[in-house]
C-alpha positions, 0 to 999 in steps of 0.5 A: 540195628537194621541192615541200613543202619549197620551199613550207614555205620560201616560207611561212617567208619570208612570215611573216618579211616579215609580222613585218618589216612589223609592226615597220616599221608600229609605228615612230614614223617608219615608212618608207613606201617600205620598207612598200610594198617589204615588202608587194610582196615578201609578195604575190609570195611569196603568189602563188608559194605559191598557184601551187605549191600549185595545181600540186600539185593538178592 
């Protein structure tokens, strides 16, 4: 898998987590621990994307 394809896959997963997060927050009885987990996973993906994009610039 090329670096660009890997980054694109990570971005797709990040967007999917964003969608899940929006849906969970919109629920009447939102699960706070699930929200925290989704945010943590999103942040991890964002950091990985930034690291990979930075590595391709150098």
